[in-house]
C-alpha positions as CSV (number, residue, x, y, z in Angstrom):
1,M,0.0,0.0,0.0
2,T,1.4,3.4,-1.0
3,F,1.7,6.3,1.5
4,Q,-1.2,8.1,-0.2
5,E,-3.4,5.0,0.1
6,K,-2.5,4.7,3.8
7,V,-3.5,8.4,4.3
8,Y,-6.9,7.9,2.4
9,K,-7.7,4.7,4.4
10,I,-7.2,6.5,7.7
11,V,-9.2,9.6,6.6
12,R,-12.0,7.4,5.4
13,M,-12.4,6.0,8.9
14,I,-13.0,9.4,10.5
15,P,-16.7,9.4,11.5
16,K,-19.0,12.3,10.9
17,G,-18.7,14.9,13.6
18,S,-15.2,14.0,14.4
19,V,-11.8,15.2,13.3
20,L,-8.1,14.2,13.3
21,T,-5.2,16.5,12.9
22,Y,-2.7,16.1,10.1
23,K,-0.1,15.0,12.7
24,Q,-2.5,12.3,14.0
25,V,-3.1,11.0,10.6
26,A,0.7,10.8,10.1
27,R,1.2,8.9,13.3
28,K,-1.6,6.5,12.5
29,I,0.1,5.4,9.3
30,G,3.5,5.1,11.1
31,H,5.2,8.3,9.8
32,P,4.8,10.8,12.8
33,L,6.9,13.5,11.1
34,A,5.1,13.3,7.7
35,F,2.2,15.7,8.7
36,R,3.0,18.1,5.9
37,A,3.1,15.2,3.4
38,V,-0.4,14.3,4.7
39,G,-1.6,17.8,4.1
40,N,-0.1,17.9,0.5
41,I,-1.9,14.7,-0.3
42,L,-5.2,15.8,1.0
43,N,-4.9,19.1,-0.6
44,K,-4.9,17.4,-4.0
45,N,-7.7,15.0,-3.2
46,T,-10.6,14.9,-5.6
47,D,-12.3,11.7,-4.3
48,R,-15.5,12.5,-2.5
49,K,-15.3,9.2,-0.7
50,V,-12.2,10.6,1.3
51,P,-13.7,13.2,3.7
52,C,-10.5,15.3,4.0
53,H,-12.5,18.2,5.4
54,R,-12.4,16.1,8.7
55,V,-8.6,16.7,9.0
56,I,-7.6,19.9,10.8
57,R,-4.4,21.7,12.0
58,S,-2.8,20.8,15.3
59,D,-3.5,24.3,16.7
60,G,-7.3,23.7,16.3
61,K,-7.7,25.9,13.2
62,I,-9.5,24.2,10.3
63,G,-7.0,25.0,7.6
64,G,-7.7,24.8,4.0
65,Y,-9.9,22.6,1.8
66,N,-8.8,22.5,-1.7
67,G,-8.4,26.3,-1.3
68,L,-12.0,26.7,0.0
69,Q,-11.7,27.3,3.8
70,G,-15.4,28.4,3.9
71,Q,-16.5,25.2,2.4
72,K,-14.6,23.2,4.9
73,H,-16.1,25.2,7.7
74,Y,-19.6,24.6,6.3
75,L,-19.1,20.8,6.0
76,L,-17.8,20.6,9.6
77,Q,-20.6,22.7,10.8
78,K,-23.2,20.5,8.9
79,E,-21.8,17.4,10.5
80,G,-22.0,18.8,13.9
81,Y,-18.2,19.4,14.7
82,L,-18.5,23.3,14.5
83,K,-21.4,25.4,15.8
């Protein structure tokens, strides 16, 4: 399984209303320092089955979503993570 496939597998398992940080995803795939690589992979994701909007920054900020931060906020709000 490639690094990208591992990232997508972990992100697919994040339930609605929950989030992981980029760093947590990197740790779960066994590469704890690869959080930027995780972000780069998710930034290019076009597969709607991979809910990359559920991955946020370690400082609690939601970060970008294929360049559409407002869309990420909306999706997290709709799922009950944000009020």
